[in-house]
C-alpha positions in Angstrom: 10.1 54.4 -31.4 12.0 56.7 -33.7 14.7 58.5 -31.7 15.0 61.1 -34.4 11.6 62.5 -33.6 12.7 63.7 -30.2 13.9 67.3 -30.0 17.6 67.7 -29.4 19.3 70.5 -27.6 22.0 72.1 -29.6 24.9 73.6 -27.8 24.3 76.9 -29.7 21.0 77.2 -27.8 22.8 77.0 -24.5 22.7 80.3 -22.6 22.7 81.9 -19.2 19.1 82.8 -18.8 19.7 85.0 -15.8 22.8 86.1 -13.8 23.0 88.6 -10.9 24.8 89.3 -7.7 23.3 88.9 -4.3 24.2 89.2 -0.6 22.3 86.0 0.1 22.7 82.4 -1.2 19.0 82.2 -2.1 19.4 85.2 -4.4 16.7 87.2 -2.6 18.8 90.3 -2.1 20.1 91.5 -5.5 22.9 94.0 -5.4 25.9 95.4 -7.2 27.4 96.7 -3.9 28.7 94.7 -0.9 29.8 95.7 2.6 33.3 94.6 3.6 32.0 91.8 5.8 29.5 90.2 3.3 30.1 87.1 1.2 29.7 87.6 -2.5 27.0 85.4 -4.3 26.7 85.1 -8.1 23.3 83.5 -8.9 23.4 81.9 -12.4 20.3 80.3 -14.1 20.9 78.2 -17.2 18.4 77.2 -20.0 18.7 74.7 -22.8 21.7 73.2 -20.9 22.7 69.6 -21.5 23.4 67.7 -18.2 27.2 67.9 -18.8 27.4 71.7 -19.1 30.3 73.3 -17.3 29.6 76.6 -15.6 32.6 78.5 -14.3 32.8 81.6 -12.1 36.1 83.4 -12.0 36.3 86.2 -9.4 38.7 89.2 -9.7 39.6 92.2 -7.7 39.7 94.8 -10.5 40.8 97.8 -8.5 40.8 97.1 -4.8 43.0 98.4 -2.0 46.2 96.3 -1.5 45.5 94.1 -4.5 47.2 94.0 -7.9 45.0 95.3 -10.7 42.7 92.6 -12.1 44.0 90.1 -9.5 42.3 86.7 -9.8 40.8 85.7 -6.4 39.2 82.4 -7.1 37.7 80.1 -9.7 34.9 77.5 -9.3 33.4 75.1 -11.9 30.1 73.3 -11.5 28.6 70.8 -13.9 24.9 70.2 -14.6 21.9 71.0 -16.7 19.1 73.5 -16.6 18.7 75.1 -13.2 20.1 77.7 -10.8 23.7 77.7 -9.5 24.7 79.8 -6.6 28.4 80.6 -6.6 29.9 82.1 -3.5 33.1 83.8 -2.3 33.9 84.4 1.3 36.8 86.1 3.0 38.3 85.5 6.5 38.7 89.2 7.0 37.1 92.3 5.6 37.1 92.7 1.8 39.3 95.5 0.6 37.3 98.5 -0.7 37.2 98.8 -4.4 35.8 97.3 -7.6 35.5 93.6 -8.5 34.0 91.4 -11.2 33.0 87.8 -11.7 33.3 86.3 -15.2 30.7 83.6 -16.0 31.9 80.9 -18.5 29.8 78.2 -20.2 31.9 75.3 -21.6 35.1 77.4 -21.7 33.4 80.4 -23.4 33.0 83.7 -21.6 29.2 84.4 -21.5 28.7 87.3 -19.0 30.7 89.5 -16.7 29.1 91.0 -13.6 30.8 94.0 -12.0 30.4 95.1 -8.4 31.9 97.2 -5.6 32.8 96.8 -2.0 32.0 100.1 -0.1 
């Protein structure tokens, strides 16, 4: 069998097929606004992704009560191939009111930024 006849995935084809915020881990409730007591979920779907693709979510409080401007809250990296990855962020107390964002990185390259609010 000639291995060169199999299609190969080029890293340039790698992309986030879909990314959105949700109030639920299954992604059923899409939103850009959260209540102070809700966990944040960023649902990311990859296509053309080799099995060693690093997907990173970096969460920020952009302009929230009591937080420094653009304060980094958390960062999580998952590794895998094609599929859907639910990133979550929970807080022990109520989230401060204000604006937030999550940056979505593929193999150390910023791919998408999702902005949201806590009201």
